N, C-alpha and C positions, 0 to 999 in steps of 0.2 A: 564204321564202326558199328557192332549189333549191341543188343541188347535181348536175350532170351530170340530172336529170329524175327526181331523189328529193326530198320537201319535208322538210325540219327534222321539221317538228310528227308526225312520223310516221314519227320513230324514238325511242325508248326507250332512256334511259342505265341502264345496270344493273352496279350492281359486282362486281367476282368476288368469287367466295367465300377466307376467310384459305387454305383449302386448296389451293390453285391459284397465289396469291402465295410459298404456303411460310412462311408468318408464325403461327408462335404463337400462339392466343390468351394475354393476361397473366389469368392465373387469382389471385383477388380472398383474402388471408389475415384473418381475423378479431380483431385487435389490440381487443380488452375490447369497446366497443360497437360500434365503428366497421368498416370496412375498408379495409385497405390494398392497395396492386398491387404485386407481387414485382416488384421488378426488379431490376438492379445494386446500387443502394444496400446491398443486405445486405451485399453480397461488401465494401463500402468500413465498412461497418460493425464489421465481425470483422477488416478493417484495422489500422481505427483502435483496437479492443481491441488488437490485440495489441501495437502502439506504445505499448499506454499500461504495460504492462510494463515496455517499455524504455527511457519515459521517468523511473518511477519508479526501474529499476537506475542509470537514466546518473545522476538527483537524486542518489540516496545516493553515489555515486561519486565525483558533484561535491563533495560535500561531505569526503569522507573524504580526496581528494586538498589540498584547503583544509586539511585539519587537520591532513594529515602536513606540509604544506608552512608553515605558520606555526608548527609546534615546532623543526621543521628549519631557519627563519630567524628567527625572532623571537622564540624559545622556550627557548632555547639555557641559558643561562645560568640561568633558571629553573628547568629539569629538573636541572642541577647542585644549587641549592641547596635539593632537595624530596628529600623522605624515602618519596615514593609511589610505589612502582612498584618499590622499591628490595629485595637481600634483605634488609635491613634488616627492612623494612615487611612482606615476606611472611613472616619469622622472627617476627615478633610477633602476623603473623592466626593462622598455626598454632598458637598456645598457646591465643589466645583461646579461652572456651567461648559460645557462642550460645546462646538460648532461642528454638529451631525459631516458636514460638509468638509472640515480640514480631515477629522478623523475618521471615516472615509476613505481620502486620501492618502495619509498618512496606512490606513490598515494594509489598505491594496498597495500600497507600494512597498510593503513588508514581506507581503504575500508574492507576489509577481514577480521582484527576485530571487526570492526562492524556489520557486516553480523553473522560471527560464533557466535558471544552474541547474538544478536534475533534469530538465527538459533534456538541453544540452548534453548532460552524459550517458543519456538515451541513444545517442549516436554511435557510442564509442564503448567498447569494451569495461567503461569505469562504472555503468549507469547502474548495473544490480549493486556494489560495491555502493557508491555514493546513493542510492536506498538503503540498504540498509545502515548507511549510518546516520543518514535522518532518522528512521526510527528509534536507532537508539540514543539521538537526542532528543529525540521531542519527550520519550518515554522518561531519560535522564530530568529532562528539566519540567516534565508536568510531577515527577516524584518531589523534587526540590522545593519546590512550588506549595504544596500541600502537607509535607513536613515541616517549612516553615509556618504555613498557618498553624498545623495544629500544636504546634508548641507556643504559636503566641496567643494565641483565641482558643483552642479546646476543639471540640466539635463544631462550635459555628464558624470556627475559619475554613474548618474543609465542605461546610455548607456555601459560605460563601465563594470557595474553589471552584464547585458544582455550578449552583446561577452565575458564574462570572463564564462561565463556557456555554451557555442555553441562552440563543438554540438554534449559535450560529453552529458547537461542534456540530448537530444533528444533522449538517450539512456536509460539515469539513471530513467528519470519519468517512464512511465510504467511498467519499469521490478523494482524499487523499491514497485509501488504499486502492483504490481503479488507476489512478495515475501512476503510483509507483510498479502497480502491476506490469502496464504497459510499456513505463520504463527499464522494466528488468525485462522484460520479453525483446522489447528490439536490442534492449546490449546480450542478450543472454549466446550463450557459443555457439547453439546449435540451429540460429537464426541467421549464422553467419554466412551461407551458401546463398541465403531469400537476400542479401544485402550487396550482392557483384553489382557492377556499375550495368550490366543488362539486364537485371531485374529490379534496378535500384528502385524505379519510378514506384511500382508495385509497393513497396514498402513505406517509402517514405512516403507518399500520399496520405494511406489512412494514421502517419502517426504526424502526419501533420494538423489532420483532425482532431486528433489528443492532446495536439497543443489548443487547438481553438477551442474545444470545450471544457479543457482546465482553465481558461482564462475564465470561460463564462461563469463558473461554477466558483469561482474565485474571485468573480464579481460580486455573487449571490450572496456570497458567505460573507465579504468585507463590508455587504449593507445590512446586514442583519446582525451583524458586528458593532457597526456605528450606528446603527438606527434603531434598535431594538432592543437592544442588549440593554441600556441603563435605562431605559425604562420598565425594563426584565427583572434588575437589578438594586432597583431603588427601593421595590419593600419589605429587601431583606434587608436593607443598608439603616431603615429607622428603626429598625427593631436590634439596633446596636444601642 
């Protein structure tokens, strides 16, 4: 075949170089024993991680609002009939002599039992749901507690609730966020391929480290809650 006297078989088609097209070559990134291509997916992954913080906070605040609404709508009579979180309750609390060792063991047992259940769910597909449910439950419990204290004692009740969470909540809040994040990552569907038997050790060993670190953080939190918090709370109780 000829075009204006030129035979096509004598024409060689050559691709233009990438520089001429102004296209930057995609550099591979080593990930374990395999290679991935760098693309805009990295940015989207960062976006998902950032939204995860907002999602955790949204779940907690949703639970808090539900707790406040529950007491405000359905629990008014129960609040007025109970002596919990009332001036009488706190006056009795001030006179109590706590044994820090017994209180430490009691708190540690309660914290570790919840932690072990959540940690084990991370080994299943239910880990994320369990973490989300836990955040809702904690938010609702805090909303119920603070609303009850506010109905009983007004602003002073809220101040006592805040003082009752110090200083251990300063440790618990970031620790719980980190633990729940790791549980969700381990339980996420996109990580299923990495939990296959052939590659299971690479995922289990870091997750065991999460468990050990979580236990250490809860030990520290229980120490603050049993030894330091009563000392911190006593000046507020004297003002009642």
